[in-house]
C-alpha angles and dihedrals in degrees: 000000000000091000091052091050092048091049090048092049092048091050092051091050091050092048091049091048091050090049092051091047090052091049091049092050090050092052092050093045089051090049091052093046091049089055092046091052094034086231108160093184090065089064093060099097101023104054118075114231088247094048116148139173119224106211114189116205092011134165086002131008092257096053139080117202129199106201116196123217096267092048090049092051090048091054089051092047092049089049092238088129135014130044095105122120113225136188106226116222115183110216102174138357118191115184122189112178105289098357134068140187116205129187115201135176114216111201122198134170091256101044125291143215144256111232131193113202125193115203134186133187115245125219090281090053091248117141117245132178113245100171137023121188117178134190114201120230128196 
């Protein structure tokens, strides 16, 4: 009986983990598509209110910028960033209770980027992106 209960518990944990992974992938794919389309409305439910982008060597090679959510949306709106279609390749998803770290490769015709996303669950247990840190690739 104990073995059955342990197997059942393990199965429930695996199912929950798979469900969370699927939800996380959906959030990141929506984020990438929103940037591609420069569609600010798509960010509504997926970006945490404290979302920020960590941009190393931006705006100049000797700087690091931390861009808050409104600044990020402004850059999208002004077409400074965004508009690029990417293939999303998930490299690693690490889920720890209500937080997750996700490494993704975004492939485009003219290069791409490796992105580390940090996600948290909000009060409704919905996954939201709180941090995006990208490394450009040629």
